[in-house]
N, C-alpha and C positions, 0 to 999 in steps of 0.2 A: 644097184642100191641107191636110193635117193636120200640124201641128207635132209633133215627136217629144217626148213625155214618157213615156219608156219605163218600163215595170215592171222593178223590180230584183229579182234573186234573193235569197234569204235568204243572205247572204254568211257569216254565222257558221256555219251548218250546211254550206254548200257547202265552205268552206275546211277545216273539220275533216274532211269526207269526203275531199277531195283529199289531205290530209296522211296520212290512215290508208292510202289506196291507194298513195301514193308511197313512204312510209317504212315501212309495215308496223306501225305502232303509233299509238295515239292521241295527239294533242298534249297536252303537259304544261301548256299555257296558251294562251289565245286573248285578243287585244287588238285594240283599235279606236283609230284616230286620225283625227279628222275633217279634212276640208278647210276652207277659209275663204273667205269673200268680204269684201273690204275696202269698207266702205260710203263712207268718205271718208278722205283722208289718203294720197294716193299719191305714192310717191317721196319721202317725208319721213322714213322709218324710218332710212335710213342717213345721214340729216342730223341725227340726234339729236332728231328732232321728235315729232309726235303723229299717232297713226293710230287709226282706229276700225273694227277688223274684228269679224266674228262667225264663230264656228265653225257649220259647216253639217251638216245631217243627210245628208251624203254623205261617206263615210269609206274609209279603207284598213283592211282587216280582215286580221289575221296569226295564224297558228297557229305554235306553236313548241314544240320539244323540245331538251333538252340532249343532248350527245354526249360521250363519254369522251375523244375525241381532239381535235385542234385544227382540224378540218375544218368548213366550213360548206357545207351543201347547201341550194341556194336554188331555189324554184320560184315565179315570177311568173306566176300562172294567167291574169290579165287580159291580160297581154303574150304569154302562150304561150311563155314563154322559161325556161330553167333554167341553173344554172351550179354549179360546185363550186370552191371556193378554200380556201386555208389562212389561219388567223389570223396565221401567222408572216410578218413583213415585209410587211404589207399596203400595196399601192399602188394608185392609180387604174388602171382597165383601159381603155385607149383603144379596144379592139375591143368590149367589152361595157359600154358606158357606163351602161346601165340598172342595172348592179350597183353602181356607185360610190356611190350613196346609201346602200346597205347596208354596203359595205366601209368607207366613211367614218366611220360611226357606230361600228362595232366597233373600227376603228383608233384613234379618239379615246378611246374607253373604255379600251383597252389603254394608250394613252399616258398617261391619268390614273391609272394604277397598278392597274387592274382586270383581273386575270388571268381570262380566259374560257376555257371548255374546249371549245368547239365547239358548233354549233347545226344543227338541222334547221328550215328556215323555208319556209312557204308563205303567200304573200299575194296579195290581189286586192281590188278595191273598185269603187265607182262615183263616184270623183272623176275627172272627165274630164281626160285628159292633155293638157297644153299649152293649156289653156283659160284659164289664169290663176286657177285655184281652189286652187293650191298642193298639188297631188298629190305633188310631190317631198318637200316638208316632211312631209306626212302619212306617207310611207314612212319618212322619218328617224325621226320621233316614234314610230311603231309599233315600229320595231326598238329604239329606245332604252328604251321602256316595257317591251318583252318582256325585253330583257337585264336591266333593273333588277329585274324581278320574279323572273325564273328564276334569277339569280345573286345575289340578295338583296343588291343593291348600295346600296339606300336613298339614292338620289340625290334632292337637292332639285329641284323643277320647274324653277327658273331655271337651275341647273347643267346640267339635261338640255337645255333650249332652247339654251343657249350651246354645248354639245357638237354638237348637231345643225347649228346655224348654222356652226360651224367645219367641220364635215364637208362642207358644201355648198361653202364657200369652197375647201377644199383638194382635194377629190375630184370635184366637179362643176365647179368654176372660175367659179362665180358668187357675186360678193361681196355676198350678200343682207344685208338687215338681220335683225333678230331677230323681227320681227312674226309671220311665218308659223308659225315654231316655237312662239312663245308662245301664240298664239291656239289652235293645236291642242291644246295642253296645258291652257290655262286656261279654254276656253269655258264659258259658262254658258247654260243654258236660258232662252230669252225675252229675252236681253240681248245687246247688243254690248259691247265692252270697249274703253275708252279707255286706250291704252297710251302712257306717257311713255317714249320710246325712249332718253332720256339717263339718267334716274334708274332706269329699269326698274321703275316702278310701274304700277299698273293699277287701274281701278275700273270696276264694271259700269254700263252704261247702259241703261235699259229701252227697249224698242222699242214703238211705238204699237200698241195691241191691234187697231186697225182697219186696220193696214197690213201688206201682204204683201211680202216680198223675192222678187222674180223675177230669176233669172239668165238673160240671153239670150245663148246661145252662137252666135257668128257663124258657126261652122264653119271659120273660117280659123285654122289652127294656127300658133302663135308660132314654131315651129322654133328655131333657135339665135339667141337674142337676146342671149346673154351678152356679146358684144362692145359692143353698144350700151348695154346696162345699165351696164357697167363704165365706158364712156365718160362717160355722164351722171354717174355718181358722181365720177369724176375732175374734171368741169367743176364740180361743185358744190364740192368741196374746194378747187379753185383760186379759185373766187369768194370763198369764205369767207376764204381766205388774203389775197386782195387787199383785202377789207374789214375785215381785222384781227380776225376773230372766230375762236373755235375751230370753230364749225360754224354753219350758217345758222340753226339753232334760235335763236341768240343775238340775231337781228335781228327786231324787230317791224316792222310794216307802215311806220310813220312813219320809223323810222330807216333802213330800207332805201330808202324813196323819196328821202330826203334824200342818199343816198350812191351810188345806183345808176348815176348818170352817170360814176362812176369806172371802171366795168366795160366791157369790149369788148361790142358788141351781142349776140353769142351767149351769153356768160356772164351778161349781164343778164337775157336772157330765161329761162335756166335757174334762175338764183336767184329771179327775180320769182316763178315758179311755186312754188318750195318755200316761201318766206316767206308768200305769200298762202294756200297751201294749209294751212299750220299754222294760220293765223288762221281760215280756214274750218272746219277740223276742230274747233276749240275752240268756235267759235260753233255749229256743228252739234250738238254735245253740249248745249248750252244749249236749242236748239229741241226736242230729243227729251225733255229733262227736263220741258219745260212741255207736251208733246204737240203740238207744232206741226209736223205732217208736211209741210205746204205750204212752210213756211220751210226745213225740211231739204231738201226737194226742190230749191228754188232754189239752195242751196249745192252740191247734187250736179251740177246743170246747169252752175254756174259752174266747178266743178272739171273737168268733161269740156272745156270750152272752153279751159281753161288747159293741160291735157295735150296737146291738139290743137295749140294755137297757139304756146305758149310752151316746152313740154318736148318737143314734137314726138315723142311715142311712141304716137300713134294710127295708124289707117290707114283706108282707105276703107270697110272693112266695119263697123269700130267706129263710125265717124262716122255712117254710115247707120243702124246699129241704134240708136244713142242718139237720132238725130233722130226717127226713127219712134216710138220709145217716148215721147219727150217729147211728142209731138203728140197722144197718146191720152187720152181721157177717163178720169179716175180715176188717172192717172199723176202723182205729184208731182214726180218727178225721176229722171233716169237718167244714168249715166256709165260710161265704160270702167272696168274694174277689173283689177288685176294689173299686170305690168311693161309690157304694151302690145304693139303690133305685131301684134295678133290676139288671139283669146280671146273674152272675154265682156264684156258690158254688164251692170251691175246696176241695177235699177229698183225704186222704192218705189211700190207700187200699192194702191190701195184693195181691201180683200178681196173685196168683192162684184163687182168688175169684172175680176178676174184672168182669167176665161175669155175674155170678148171681147177684152181686151188681148192675150193670147197669140194668139188667132186672127187678129186684124187685123194685128199686128206681123209675125207669121209669114208670112202671105200676101203682104203688101207687101214684106218683105225677100227672100223667095225670088224674086219677080218682078223685083226691081231688082237684086239681087246675084247671082242665079242660083246660089244656094247654099241648101241646106235647113237652117234653123236648128234648135236644140234649145232647149228651155225647161225650167228647173229651178226649181220653187216650193220655196223653202228655208225651213226653220225654224232658229232659232238653237238650237244643240244644246250639249250638255256636251262637255267636253274629253276628252282620251285617257285610256285606262285599260284594265284587265283586263275581260273580259266573261264 
């Protein structure tokens, strides 16, 4: 069995060529927005907590040109779909939901007072869809960055991130936190980013030079998990209300433990995960700053256990992949990453043992899950911008 680590096309050249063929003129600009993997700090962002993502060297590439009218012509070449719509009275399209990430960003830009003149857009990329690597945020950010440059909007990065987040809330129906959009915009080579989701501050955290980040795609797509995601968010808000705090971020481990009995069992489990996950994330940053990959890995393992047993957003495939990864020589730790219910596991692996790690985990997973996995050896990359 040979796990898939497929060669990718040169997306910059491919997207430009498709744009020329489709619209009959060269693009006026090309833009890149990376996906992300969250190393630790899951389901903490919408609780005003802490997250530790990194932008990855897989991205959405977008070619764009301005139009004189108010029409948007859109080609998503990876999806092999196209659409045309007007900028006037933009609303979510229930029939072509894939367009809503683009519609939402453009609608929010207009609502913010930026009059747009129309666009031709072609995009594609190698961020796996539905794998928990934030392909949707990468599309949103690519569109926002393109509009910012082509129309000379001069938007601050934080404003762009908030706009993309609101677009996902209103047009995709997912009440996500701000992490995905922020890391796609702010990523730094060789570093993860500790993001304080309340104060919207961030600081780079160096990754160990001898550690490789391997994303293990279970092959199980998450599908429509918005309802479960939104349910977890509501449960956290209710737990915070019952404990008398603005958000679960306001509780440290000791204070939570002293008050947890006041919560019904289900809310107690949800809140326990978030409070302890915030604590794990801050401790994880300390381990990285002192270069202790083994201690960081133990925190990753504990995070997965909590997501599985307390927050209950894992699934059989994620649990199997995480367990197999954790058992391998040279793997310091592994956990599910993303919203859950499918998608990917992220593992921290010693550089020299990446190949046997992938071969062994891939063979065992395929035999037991009856699915063919994919593996992405990821490098921490720079954030979005023109190319």
